[in-house]
NUDRENDREN-959681 format. One record per atom (N, C-alpha, C, O): x negated, y, z negated; residue in one letter; atom name; residue number from 1. Coordinates in steps of 0.05 Angstrom, whole numbers. Atoms other than C-alpha are relative to their C-alpha. Layout:
# residues N
X; Y; Z; A; CA; NUM
...
***
This chain:
# residues 195
12; 26; 2; M; N; 1
-2378; -87; -1900; M; CA; 1
19; -20; -13; M; C; 1
20; -43; -4; M; O; 1
-20; 17; 13; N; N; 2
-2324; -116; -1945; N; CA; 2
21; -8; 19; N; C; 2
31; -31; 19; N; O; 2
-20; 6; -21; Y; N; 3
-2275; -112; -1887; Y; CA; 3
-10; -21; 19; Y; C; 3
5; -39; 27; Y; O; 3
12; 19; -18; F; N; 4
-2323; -151; -1844; F; CA; 4
0; -28; -12; F; C; 4
5; -48; 2; F; O; 4
0; 26; 14; K; N; 5
-2329; -208; -1896; K; CA; 5
28; -11; -1; K; C; 5
32; -35; 3; K; O; 5
-28; 10; 1; Q; N; 6
-2253; -212; -1902; Q; CA; 6
8; -10; 27; Q; C; 6
22; -30; 29; Q; O; 6
-7; 8; -27; T; N; 7
-2246; -216; -1827; T; CA; 7
-12; -27; 7; T; C; 7
2; -44; 18; T; O; 7
13; 26; -5; I; N; 8
-2296; -273; -1822; I; CA; 8
13; -22; -16; I; C; 8
17; -44; -6; I; O; 8
-13; 20; 16; L; N; 9
-2263; -309; -1879; L; CA; 9
27; -8; 11; L; C; 9
34; -31; 12; L; O; 9
-27; 5; -12; V; N; 10
-2194; -302; -1846; V; CA; 10
-4; -17; 25; V; C; 10
11; -36; 30; V; O; 10
5; 15; -24; L; N; 11
-2223; -328; -1780; L; CA; 11
-8; -29; -6; L; C; 11
1; -48; 8; L; O; 11
7; 27; 8; L; N; 12
-2254; -388; -1815; L; CA; 12
24; -16; -9; L; C; 12
27; -40; -2; L; O; 12
-25; 13; 9; V; N; 13
-2188; -405; -1849; V; CA; 13
18; -7; 23; V; C; 13
28; -29; 24; V; O; 13
-17; 5; -23; I; N; 14
-2150; -399; -1784; I; CA; 14
-12; -22; 17; I; C; 14
3; -40; 26; I; O; 14
12; 21; -16; S; N; 15
-2200; -442; -1746; S; CA; 15
2; -27; -14; S; C; 15
5; -48; -1; S; O; 15
-2; 25; 15; A; N; 16
-2199; -494; -1801; A; CA; 16
29; -11; 1; A; C; 16
33; -35; 5; A; O; 16
-28; 9; -2; N; N; 17
-2123; -496; -1800; N; CA; 17
7; -10; 27; N; C; 17
23; -29; 30; N; O; 17
-6; 9; -27; S; N; 18
-2121; -503; -1725; S; CA; 18
-12; -28; 5; S; C; 18
0; -44; 19; S; O; 18
12; 26; -4; S; N; 19
-2169; -562; -1727; S; CA; 19
15; -21; -16; S; C; 19
18; -44; -7; S; O; 19
-17; 18; 15; I; N; 20
-2128; -594; -1782; I; CA; 20
26; -5; 14; I; C; 20
36; -28; 15; I; O; 20
-25; 3; -15; A; N; 21
-2065; -581; -1741; A; CA; 21
-4; -18; 24; A; C; 21
14; -34; 30; A; O; 21
5; 18; -23; Q; N; 22
-2097; -615; -1681; Q; CA; 22
-1; -29; -9; Q; C; 22
9; -47; 5; Q; O; 22
2; 28; 10; N; N; 23
-2113; -677; -1722; N; CA; 23
27; -10; -9; N; C; 23
33; -34; -5; N; O; 23
-26; 8; 10; N; N; 24
-2043; -678; -1752; N; CA; 24
21; 1; 22; N; C; 24
44; -7; 18; N; O; 24
-20; -3; -22; N; N; 25
-2009; -664; -1685; N; CA; 25
10; -27; 9; N; C; 25
34; -30; 15; N; O; 25
-9; 27; -8; Y; N; 26
-2007; -738; -1668; Y; CA; 26
22; -11; -18; Y; C; 26
41; -23; -9; Y; O; 26
-21; 11; 18; D; N; 27
-1968; -756; -1730; D; CA; 27
26; 16; 2; D; C; 27
47; 5; -1; D; O; 27
-24; -16; -3; K; N; 28
-1920; -698; -1719; K; CA; 28
14; -8; 26; K; C; 28
39; -11; 26; K; O; 28
-12; 9; -25; L; N; 29
-1909; -719; -1647; L; CA; 29
12; -28; -3; L; C; 29
33; -34; 8; L; O; 29
-10; 27; 6; G; N; 30
-1901; -791; -1670; G; CA; 30
25; 1; -16; G; C; 30
44; -14; -11; G; O; 30
-24; -2; 16; M; N; 31
-1851; -770; -1722; M; CA; 31
24; 10; 16; M; C; 31
46; 1; 13; M; O; 31
-21; -11; -17; Q; N; 32
-1811; -730; -1671; Q; CA; 32
11; -23; 18; Q; C; 32
36; -26; 20; Q; O; 32
-9; 23; -17; A; N; 33
-1808; -791; -1624; A; CA; 33
14; -20; -17; A; C; 33
35; -31; -8; A; O; 33
-12; 20; 18; W; N; 34
-1792; -836; -1683; W; CA; 34
28; 9; -8; W; C; 34
47; -8; -9; W; O; 34
-26; -10; 8; L; N; 35
-1734; -791; -1705; L; CA; 35
20; -1; 23; L; C; 35
44; -4; 19; L; O; 35
-17; 1; -24; K; N; 36
-1707; -791; -1633; K; CA; 36
7; -29; 7; K; C; 36
24; -33; 24; K; O; 36
-4; 28; -7; G; N; 37
-1709; -867; -1631; G; CA; 37
-17; -10; 23; G; C; 37
-13; -32; 33; G; O; 37
18; 8; -21; D; N; 38
-1764; -868; -1579; D; CA; 38
-24; -14; -14; D; C; 38
-45; -2; -18; D; O; 38
20; 14; 15; Y; N; 39
-1804; -922; -1614; Y; CA; 39
-26; -6; 15; Y; C; 39
-47; -7; 4; Y; O; 39
25; 4; -16; K; N; 40
-1852; -936; -1557; K; CA; 40
-17; 25; 1; K; C; 40
-41; 24; -1; K; O; 40
14; -26; 1; G; N; 41
-1870; -862; -1554; G; CA; 41
-12; 5; -28; G; C; 41
-34; 15; -30; G; O; 41
10; -3; 27; A; N; 42
-1877; -862; -1629; A; CA; 42
-24; -17; -5; A; C; 42
-43; -8; -18; A; O; 42
23; 18; 3; V; N; 43
-1924; -922; -1627; V; CA; 43
-25; 13; 13; V; C; 43
-46; 13; 1; V; O; 43
22; -12; -14; A; N; 44
-1968; -886; -1576; A; CA; 44
-12; 23; -16; A; C; 44
-37; 25; -19; A; O; 44
10; -23; 16; Q; N; 45
-1974; -823; -1619; Q; CA; 45
-10; -8; -27; Q; C; 45
-31; 1; -36; Q; O; 45
7; 8; 27; L; N; 46
-1977; -857; -1686; L; CA; 46
-25; -17; -1; L; C; 46
-40; -17; -20; L; O; 46
25; 14; -1; E; N; 47
-2033; -904; -1664; E; CA; 47
-23; 19; 1; E; C; 47
-44; 14; -11; E; O; 47
21; -21; -1; K; N; 48
-2074; -842; -1647; K; CA; 48
-4; 13; -28; K; C; 48
-26; 17; -37; K; O; 48
2; -12; 27; A; N; 49
-2057; -812; -1715; A; CA; 49
-13; -20; -19; A; C; 49
-28; -12; -37; A; O; 49
12; 21; 17; D; N; 50
-2076; -878; -1748; D; CA; 50
-30; -2; 4; D; C; 50
-45; -7; -15; D; O; 50
29; 0; -6; T; N; 51
-2144; -876; -1714; T; CA; 51
-13; 23; -14; T; C; 51
-36; 20; -24; T; O; 51
11; -24; 13; K; N; 52
-2155; -806; -1741; K; CA; 52
-1; -3; -31; K; C; 52
-20; 5; -44; K; O; 52
-2; 3; 29; D; N; 53
-2132; -823; -1812; D; CA; 53
12; -27; -7; D; C; 53
36; -29; -10; D; O; 53
-10; 27; 4; P; N; 54
-2126; -898; -1825; P; CA; 54
13; -5; -27; P; C; 54
26; -26; -31; P; O; 54
-12; 3; 26; N; N; 55
-2104; -888; -1897; N; CA; 55
24; 18; -5; N; C; 55
32; 22; -28; N; O; 55
-23; -17; 3; N; N; 56
-2045; -843; -1884; N; CA; 56
25; -18; -2; N; C; 56
33; -30; 18; N; O; 56
-22; 19; 5; S; N; 57
-1987; -881; -1915; S; CA; 57
25; 7; 16; S; C; 57
40; -11; 25; S; O; 57
-24; -8; -15; N; N; 58
-1933; -840; -1879; N; CA; 58
-3; -10; 29; N; C; 58
17; -20; 41; N; O; 58
5; 9; -28; V; N; 59
-1964; -856; -1811; V; CA; 59
3; -30; 1; V; C; 59
16; -41; 20; V; O; 59
-1; 29; 0; L; N; 60
-1971; -930; -1829; L; CA; 60
29; -10; -2; L; C; 60
37; -29; 11; L; O; 60
-28; 8; 3; K; N; 61
-1898; -935; -1851; K; CA; 61
16; 4; 26; K; C; 61
31; -13; 34; K; O; 61
-14; -5; -25; M; N; 62
-1872; -902; -1788; M; CA; 62
-10; -18; 22; M; C; 62
6; -28; 39; M; O; 62
11; 17; -21; L; N; 63
-1919; -942; -1744; L; CA; 63
10; -29; -3; L; C; 63
16; -42; 16; L; O; 63
-11; 27; 5; G; N; 64
-1898; -1008; -1777; G; CA; 64
28; -3; 9; G; C; 64
36; -23; 22; G; O; 64
-28; 1; -8; Y; N; 65
-1825; -992; -1767; Y; CA; 65
3; 2; 31; Y; C; 65
20; -12; 43; Y; O; 65
-1; -3; -29; S; N; 66
-1838; -970; -1695; S; CA; 66
-8; -26; 14; S; C; 66
5; -35; 34; S; O; 66
8; 27; -11; Y; N; 67
-1875; -1036; -1680; Y; CA; 67
24; -19; -3; Y; C; 67
30; -34; 16; Y; O; 67
-23; 19; 5; Y; N; 68
-1816; -1074; -1711; Y; CA; 68
22; 5; 20; Y; C; 68
33; -13; 32; Y; O; 68
-22; -6; -18; Q; N; 69
-1765; -1037; -1669; Q; CA; 69
-7; -6; 29; Q; C; 69
11; -11; 46; Q; O; 69
8; 7; -27; C; N; 70
-1806; -1050; -1606; C; CA; 70
-3; -30; 4; C; C; 70
-8; -40; 27; C; O; 70
2; 29; -2; G; N; 71
-1808; -1125; -1621; G; CA; 71
-28; -10; -2; G; C; 71
-34; -33; 3; G; O; 71
28; 7; 3; D; N; 72
-1883; -1125; -1634; D; CA; 72
-4; -8; -29; D; C; 72
-15; 7; -45; D; O; 72
-1; 9; 28; Y; N; 73
-1876; -1166; -1698; Y; CA; 73
-27; -5; -12; Y; C; 73
-31; 0; -36; Y; O; 73
27; 5; 11; E; N; 74
-1949; -1186; -1706; E; CA; 74
-13; 27; -9; E; C; 74
-24; 28; -31; E; O; 74
11; -26; 8; N; N; 75
-1971; -1113; -1706; N; CA; 75
16; 13; -23; N; C; 75
4; 26; -40; N; O; 75
-16; -11; 22; A; N; 76
-1913; -1094; -1752; A; CA; 76
-9; -13; -26; A; C; 76
-11; 0; -47; A; O; 76
9; 15; 24; I; N; 77
-1936; -1148; -1802; I; CA; 77
-27; 11; -9; I; C; 77
-31; 17; -33; I; O; 77
26; -10; 7; N; N; 78
-2008; -1123; -1799; N; CA; 78
2; 28; -11; N; C; 78
-12; 35; -31; N; O; 78
-2; -28; 8; T; N; 79
-1988; -1050; -1806; T; CA; 79
13; 2; -28; T; C; 79
4; 17; -45; T; O; 79
-13; 0; 26; Y; N; 80
-1940; -1063; -1864; Y; CA; 80
-19; -11; -22; Y; C; 80
-18; -2; -45; Y; O; 80
19; 10; 19; S; N; 81
-1994; -1104; -1898; S; CA; 81
-21; 21; -8; S; C; 81
-27; 24; -32; S; O; 81
18; -23; 6; R; N; 82
-2042; -1045; -1893; R; CA; 82
14; 21; -17; R; C; 82
2; 31; -36; R; O; 82
-15; -20; 15; F; N; 83
-1988; -999; -1919; F; CA; 83
4; -9; -29; F; C; 83
2; 7; -47; F; O; 83
-5; 11; 27; L; N; 84
-1974; -1045; -1978; L; CA; 84
-25; 0; -18; L; C; 84
-23; -1; -42; L; O; 84
24; -3; 16; T; N; 85
-2047; -1041; -1999; T; CA; 85
-2; 28; -12; T; C; 85
-13; 32; -33; T; O; 85
-1; -28; 10; L; N; 86
-2036; -966; -2007; L; CA; 86
23; 5; -19; L; C; 86
20; 19; -39; L; O; 86
-24; -4; 16; K; N; 87
-1966; -968; -2036; K; CA; 87
14; -27; -5; K; C; 87
33; -34; 8; K; O; 87
-10; 27; 5; P; N; 88
-1952; -1037; -2065; P; CA; 88
28; -1; -13; P; C; 88
40; -23; -16; P; O; 88
-26; 1; 12; S; N; 89
-1886; -1016; -2097; S; CA; 89
22; 10; 18; S; C; 89
44; 16; 9; S; O; 89
-21; -9; -20; D; N; 90
-1848; -997; -2033; D; CA; 90
15; -25; 9; D; C; 90
5; -41; 25; D; O; 90
-15; 24; -7; Y; N; 91
-1794; -1049; -2027; Y; CA; 91
8; -2; 29; Y; C; 91
11; -24; 40; Y; O; 91
-9; 1; -28; S; N; 92
-1773; -1029; -1957; S; CA; 92
-23; -11; 18; S; C; 92
-17; -24; 39; S; O; 92
22; 12; -15; A; N; 93
-1843; -1048; -1931; A; CA; 93
0; -30; -2; A; C; 93
-5; -44; 18; A; O; 93
-2; 29; 3; Y; N; 94
-1835; -1117; -1960; Y; CA; 94
24; -11; 16; Y; C; 94
22; -32; 28; Y; O; 94
-24; 8; -15; Y; N; 95
-1765; -1121; -1929; Y; CA; 95
-6; -3; 30; Y; C; 95
-1; -23; 42; Y; O; 95
5; 1; -29; Y; N; 96
-1788; -1103; -1859; Y; CA; 96
-23; -19; 8; Y; C; 96
-22; -31; 29; Y; O; 96
21; 20; -6; R; N; 97
-1851; -1146; -1863; R; CA; 97
13; -28; -1; R; C; 97
6; -45; 15; R; O; 97
-14; 26; 2; G; N; 98
-1806; -1204; -1885; G; CA; 98
17; -5; 25; G; C; 98
17; -27; 36; G; O; 98
-16; 3; -24; K; N; 99
-1759; -1191; -1826; K; CA; 99
-18; -6; 24; K; C; 99
-11; -22; 41; K; O; 99
18; 5; -22; A; N; 100
-1818; -1189; -1778; A; CA; 100
-11; -28; -1; A; C; 100
-12; -42; 19; A; O; 100
10; 28; 3; R; N; 101
-1846; -1254; -1806; R; CA; 101
22; -20; 7; R; C; 101
16; -41; 19; R; O; 101
-22; 18; -7; L; N; 102
-1777; -1286; -1800; L; CA; 102
4; -1; 30; L; C; 102
9; -23; 41; L; O; 102
-2; -1; -30; N; N; 103
-1773; -1264; -1727; N; CA; 103
-22; -16; 13; N; C; 103
-18; -30; 33; N; O; 103
23; 15; -11; V; N; 104
-1842; -1293; -1713; V; CA; 104
5; -30; -5; V; C; 104
0; -47; 13; V; O; 104
-5; 29; 6; A; N; 105
-1822; -1359; -1748; A; CA; 105
21; -11; 18; A; C; 105
20; -35; 25; A; O; 105
-23; 10; -17; N; N; 106
-1758; -1364; -1706; N; CA; 106
-7; 1; 29; N; C; 106
10; -7; 46; N; O; 106
7; -1; -28; D; N; 107
-1795; -1351; -1641; D; CA; 107
-6; -28; 10; D; C; 107
-22; -42; -2; D; O; 107
3; 28; -9; P; N; 108
-1793; -1414; -1599; P; CA; 108
-27; -6; 14; P; C; 108
-30; -27; 27; P; O; 108
25; 5; -13; K; N; 109
-1865; -1407; -1574; K; CA; 109
-13; -25; -11; K; C; 109
-14; -29; -36; K; O; 109
14; 25; 9; E; N; 110
-1902; -1474; -1577; E; CA; 110
-25; 6; -15; E; C; 110
-33; -9; -33; E; O; 110
26; -7; 13; S; N; 111
-1966; -1439; -1599; S; CA; 111
4; 6; -29; S; C; 111
-15; 5; -45; S; O; 111
-5; -7; 28; L; N; 112
-1933; -1419; -1664; L; CA; 112
9; -24; -17; L; C; 112
12; -21; -42; L; O; 112
-10; 22; 15; N; N; 113
-1911; -1489; -1685; N; CA; 113
-16; -7; -25; N; C; 113
-4; -14; -46; N; O; 113
17; 6; 23; Q; N; 114
-1970; -1500; -1732; Q; CA; 114
3; 20; -22; Q; C; 114
-1; 13; -45; Q; O; 114
-1; -21; 20; M; N; 115
-1959; -1434; -1767; M; CA; 115
29; 7; -9; M; C; 115
33; 23; -27; M; O; 115
-28; -7; 5; R; N; 116
-1883; -1432; -1768; R; CA; 116
8; -2; -29; R; C; 116
21; 15; -40; R; O; 116
-7; 4; 28; E; N; 117
-1875; -1460; -1838; E; CA; 117
-11; 22; -18; E; C; 117
2; 31; -36; E; O; 117
12; -21; 17; S; N; 118
-1923; -1409; -1868; S; CA; 118
14; 26; 4; S; C; 118
16; 42; -14; S; O; 118
-15; -25; -4; F; N; 119
-1885; -1352; -1835; F; CA; 119
27; -1; -14; F; C; 119
35; 20; -26; F; O; 119
-26; 2; 15; Y; N; 120
-1819; -1377; -1864; Y; CA; 120
-5; 5; -30; Y; C; 120
9; 20; -43; Y; O; 120
5; -3; 29; L; N; 121
-1849; -1383; -1934; L; CA; 121
-9; 28; -7; L; C; 121
-2; 39; -28; L; O; 121
9; -28; 5; A; N; 122
-1883; -1314; -1928; A; CA; 122
24; 19; 1; A; C; 122
25; 38; -14; A; O; 122
-24; -17; -2; A; N; 123
-1817; -1283; -1906; A; CA; 123
17; -2; -25; A; C; 123
27; 18; -36; A; O; 123
-15; 4; 25; I; N; 124
-1781; -1313; -1966; I; CA; 124
-13; 14; -23; I; C; 124
0; 26; -40; I; O; 124
15; -14; 21; K; N; 125
-1836; -1287; -2011; K; CA; 125
3; 30; 1; K; C; 125
6; 44; -19; K; O; 125
-3; -29; -4; D; N; 126
-1831; -1217; -1981; D; CA; 126
28; 9; -9; D; C; 126
31; 29; -23; D; O; 126
-27; -7; 8; F; N; 127
-1755; -1215; -1990; F; CA; 127
3; -1; -30; F; C; 127
16; 16; -42; F; O; 127
-1; 2; 30; S; N; 128
-1762; -1239; -2062; S; CA; 128
-14; 23; -13; S; C; 128
-4; 33; -34; S; O; 128
15; -22; 11; K; N; 129
-1814; -1186; -2076; K; CA; 129
16; 26; 3; K; C; 129
17; 43; -16; K; O; 129
-17; -24; -4; A; N; 130
-1768; -1132; -2046; A; CA; 130
23; 1; -20; A; C; 130
29; 22; -31; A; O; 130
-22; 2; 19; I; N; 131
-1711; -1156; -2090; I; CA; 131
-10; 7; -28; I; C; 131
3; 21; -44; I; O; 131
12; -5; 26; E; N; 132
-1757; -1155; -2151; E; CA; 132
-6; 29; -5; E; C; 132
0; 40; -26; E; O; 132
8; -29; 3; I; N; 133
-1782; -1084; -2138; I; CA; 133
25; 17; 0; I; C; 133
27; 36; -16; I; O; 133
-24; -17; -2; N; N; 134
-1714; -1056; -2119; N; CA; 134
16; 0; -26; N; C; 134
28; 20; -33; N; O; 134
-13; 2; 26; G; N; 135
-1685; -1081; -2184; G; CA; 135
30; 1; 2; G; C; 135
44; 2; -19; G; O; 135
-29; -1; -4; E; N; 136
-1615; -1080; -2155; E; CA; 136
8; -26; 15; E; C; 136
-8; -40; 26; E; O; 136
-11; 22; -16; E; N; 137
-1571; -1133; -2126; E; CA; 137
8; 11; 27; E; C; 137
32; 14; 33; E; O; 137
-4; -10; -27; D; N; 138
-1579; -1106; -2056; D; CA; 138
10; -22; 18; D; C; 138
-5; -41; 23; D; O; 138
-11; 21; -16; P; N; 139
-1534; -1148; -2011; P; CA; 139
-17; -5; 25; P; C; 139
-20; -28; 34; P; O; 139
15; 3; -24; Q; N; 140
-1578; -1136; -1950; Q; CA; 140
-26; -16; -6; Q; C; 140
-33; -34; 10; Q; O; 140
24; 15; 7; L; N; 141
-1641; -1161; -1985; L; CA; 141
7; -29; -7; L; C; 141
-7; -48; 2; L; O; 141
-9; 27; 7; L; N; 142
-1604; -1221; -2014; L; CA; 142
8; -16; 24; L; C; 142
1; -40; 27; L; O; 142
-9; 14; -24; Q; N; 143
-1572; -1238; -1948; Q; CA; 143
-24; -8; 18; Q; C; 143
-24; -31; 28; Q; O; 143
23; 7; -17; N; N; 144
-1638; -1236; -1910; N; CA; 144
-17; -22; -12; N; C; 144
-28; -39; 2; N; O; 144
14; 22; 12; R; N; 145
-1672; -1280; -1961; R; CA; 145
16; -26; 3; R; C; 145
4; -47; 8; R; O; 145
-16; 24; -5; G; N; 146
-1614; -1328; -1955; G; CA; 146
-2; -10; 28; G; C; 146
-4; -35; 33; G; O; 146
4; 8; -28; L; N; 147
-1621; -1328; -1879; L; CA; 147
-28; -13; 4; L; C; 147
-31; -32; 19; L; O; 147
27; 11; -2; A; N; 148
-1696; -1342; -1887; A; CA; 148
0; -29; -11; A; C; 148
-12; -47; 0; A; O; 148
-1; 27; 12; Y; N; 149
-1681; -1402; -1933; Y; CA; 149
16; -18; 20; Y; C; 149
8; -41; 23; Y; O; 149
-16; 17; -19; K; N; 150
-1628; -1427; -1883; K; CA; 150
-17; -8; 24; K; C; 150
-17; -31; 32; K; O; 150
17; 6; -24; D; N; 151
-1675; -1421; -1823; D; CA; 151
-22; -19; -7; D; C; 151
-29; -36; 9; D; O; 151
21; 18; 8; Y; N; 152
-1730; -1455; -1862; Y; CA; 152
11; -28; -4; Y; C; 152
-3; -47; 3; Y; O; 152
-12; 26; 4; G; N; 153
-1683; -1512; -1881; G; CA; 153
6; -13; 27; G; C; 153
1; -37; 30; G; O; 153
-6; 11; -27; I; N; 154
-1662; -1521; -1808; I; CA; 154
-27; -9; 13; I; C; 154
-28; -30; 25; I; O; 154
27; 7; -11; Y; N; 155
-1736; -1521; -1787; Y; CA; 155
-10; -26; -13; Y; C; 155
-19; -44; 1; Y; O; 155
9; 25; 14; K; N; 156
-1753; -1574; -1840; K; CA; 156
16; -24; 9; K; C; 156
4; -45; 13; K; O; 156
-16; 23; -8; S; N; 157
-1695; -1618; -1821; S; CA; 157
-6; -9; 29; S; C; 157
-6; -32; 35; S; O; 157
7; 6; -28; Y; N; 158
-1713; -1613; -1747; Y; CA; 158
-27; -14; 1; Y; C; 158
-31; -33; 16; Y; O; 158
26; 12; 1; K; N; 159
-1785; -1630; -1764; K; CA; 159
2; -29; -10; K; C; 159
-12; -47; 1; K; O; 159
-4; 28; 11; I; N; 160
-1763; -1692; -1804; I; CA; 160
13; -17; 22; I; C; 160
5; -40; 26; I; O; 160
-13; 15; -21; K; N; 161
-1717; -1713; -1747; K; CA; 161
-20; -7; 22; K; C; 161
-19; -29; 33; K; O; 161
19; 5; -21; K; N; 162
-1773; -1706; -1696; K; CA; 162
-20; -22; -9; K; C; 162
-28; -38; 7; K; O; 162
19; 20; 10; A; N; 163
-1820; -1747; -1740; A; CA; 163
13; -28; 0; A; C; 163
-1; -48; 6; A; O; 163
-13; 26; 0; A; N; 164
-1768; -1802; -1746; A; CA; 164
3; -11; 29; A; C; 164
2; -35; 33; A; O; 164
-3; 8; -28; E; N; 165
-1758; -1803; -1670; E; CA; 165
-27; -11; 11; E; C; 165
-27; -26; 30; E; O; 165
26; 8; -10; K; N; 166
-1833; -1813; -1660; K; CA; 166
-7; -29; -8; K; C; 166
-23; -42; 5; K; O; 166
5; 28; 8; K; N; 167
-1832; -1880; -1698; K; CA; 167
12; -19; 20; K; C; 167
35; -15; 28; K; O; 167
-12; 19; -19; P; N; 168
-1823; -1937; -1650; P; CA; 168
21; -18; -12; P; C; 168
18; -27; -35; P; O; 168
-21; 18; 10; A; N; 169
-1759; -1976; -1658; A; CA; 169
-8; -29; 4; A; C; 169
-22; -36; 23; A; O; 169
6; 28; -2; L; N; 170
-1764; -2050; -1670; L; CA; 170
18; -13; 21; L; C; 170
41; -6; 24; L; O; 170
-17; 14; -19; P; N; 171
-1741; -2095; -1614; P; CA; 171
22; -17; -14; P; C; 171
19; -25; -37; P; O; 171
-23; 15; 11; Y; N; 172
-1675; -2131; -1625; Y; CA; 172
-9; -28; -9; Y; C; 172
0; -37; -30; Y; O; 172
8; 27; 7; S; N; 173
-1709; -2199; -1626; S; CA; 173
-16; -1; -27; S; C; 173
-13; -20; -42; S; O; 173
15; -2; 26; T; N; 174
-1755; -2177; -1684; T; CA; 174
19; 3; -23; T; C; 174
16; -10; -43; T; O; 174
-20; -4; 21; I; N; 175
-1696; -2152; -1724; I; CA; 175
15; -26; -6; I; C; 175
20; -33; -29; I; O; 175
-15; 25; 2; R; N; 176
-1658; -2216; -1711; R; CA; 176
-16; -21; -15; R; C; 176
-6; -36; -31; R; O; 176
17; 19; 13; F; N; 177
-1717; -2258; -1732; F; CA; 177
-3; 6; -30; F; C; 177
-2; -13; -46; F; O; 177
3; -7; 28; R; N; 178
-1726; -2220; -1797; R; CA; 178
25; -6; -16; R; C; 178
24; -15; -39; R; O; 178
-25; 6; 14; I; N; 179
-1653; -2227; -1815; I; CA; 179
3; -30; -4; I; C; 179
10; -39; -25; I; O; 179
-2; 29; 2; F; N; 180
-1655; -2301; -1800; F; CA; 180
-20; -11; -21; F; C; 180
-13; -28; -37; F; O; 180
20; 8; 19; K; N; 181
-1719; -2309; -1841; K; CA; 181
9; 5; -29; K; C; 181
6; -12; -46; K; O; 181
-10; -6; 27; R; N; 182
-1689; -2274; -1901; R; CA; 182
23; -18; -8; R; C; 182
25; -27; -31; R; O; 182
-23; 17; 6; Y; N; 183
-1625; -2315; -1896; Y; CA; 183
-10; -28; -6; Y; C; 183
-1; -40; -26; Y; O; 183
10; 27; 4; Y; N; 184
-1664; -2380; -1891; Y; CA; 184
-14; -2; -28; Y; C; 184
-9; -21; -43; Y; O; 184
14; 0; 25; L; N; 185
-1709; -2363; -1950; L; CA; 185
19; 3; -24; L; C; 185
15; -10; -44; L; O; 185
-19; -4; 21; F; N; 186
-1651; -2340; -1992; F; CA; 186
17; -25; -4; F; C; 186
22; -33; -27; F; O; 186
-18; 23; 2; S; N; 187
-1607; -2400; -1976; S; CA; 187
-15; -25; -11; S; C; 187
-2; -43; -22; S; O; 187
16; 22; 10; H; N; 188
-1664; -2448; -1994; H; CA; 188
-14; 6; -26; H; C; 188
-32; -8; -35; H; O; 188
11; -8; 26; N; N; 189
-1681; -2412; -2059; N; CA; 189
-31; 2; 0; N; C; 189
-43; -5; -19; N; O; 189
28; -4; -2; V; N; 190
-1751; -2396; -2036; V; CA; 190
-6; 28; -11; V; C; 190
5; 48; -2; V; O; 190
7; -26; 13; K; N; 191
-1782; -2342; -2080; K; CA; 191
-25; 11; 14; K; C; 191
-45; -2; 17; K; O; 191
23; -14; -13; T; N; 192
-1827; -2292; -2044; T; CA; 192
-2; 27; -13; T; C; 192
17; 38; -23; T; O; 192
4; -27; 11; S; N; 193
-1857; -2227; -2067; S; CA; 193
4; 22; 20; S; C; 193
5; 45; 12; S; O; 193
-2; -21; -20; Y; N; 194
-1847; -2191; -2002; Y; CA; 194
29; 5; 9; Y; C; 194
33; 20; 28; Y; O; 194
-28; -5; -7; L; N; 195
-1771; -2193; -1999; L; CA; 195
8; 25; -13; L; C; 195
31; 34; -11; L; O; 195
***
């Protein structure tokens, strides 16, 4: 009878391990694809693993990086944000989320124009947080934050230039009249408050 109980216990353990292995198989397949550089394949497997276990930080980190490498920056940002709620002290997640935000900000799509400034500022904030957490003078982090500031400055100057171009220019006759009016008033010592 004791042998029978041991056999049933062993069978239960084996069946439990096989069901756990089936659930974890997606993350293992995703990791294999990820290590091979097959990021599209990794995304397919890691999305399934994420559905099974949405709080698995290893899956989220690999999935975020895979999205980033595939150019799916919006999903990379969302995935890294979810990862950072689980592990807020991982500087590399801030770094890649910042790079993804910078890529979205630099995308020339017209639909992003209203949000572009917030993406630049969020990228700068992410790079700054990565530098703060890393505690080192990492040239790659500093360089990417500098690039984000540069791109943001170019964006702001372009925005200012476009705003100036939208203002209608005064006709030559109006400018000529105003100059003559000021000359006349000045030469005749007329005091006005609007000069």
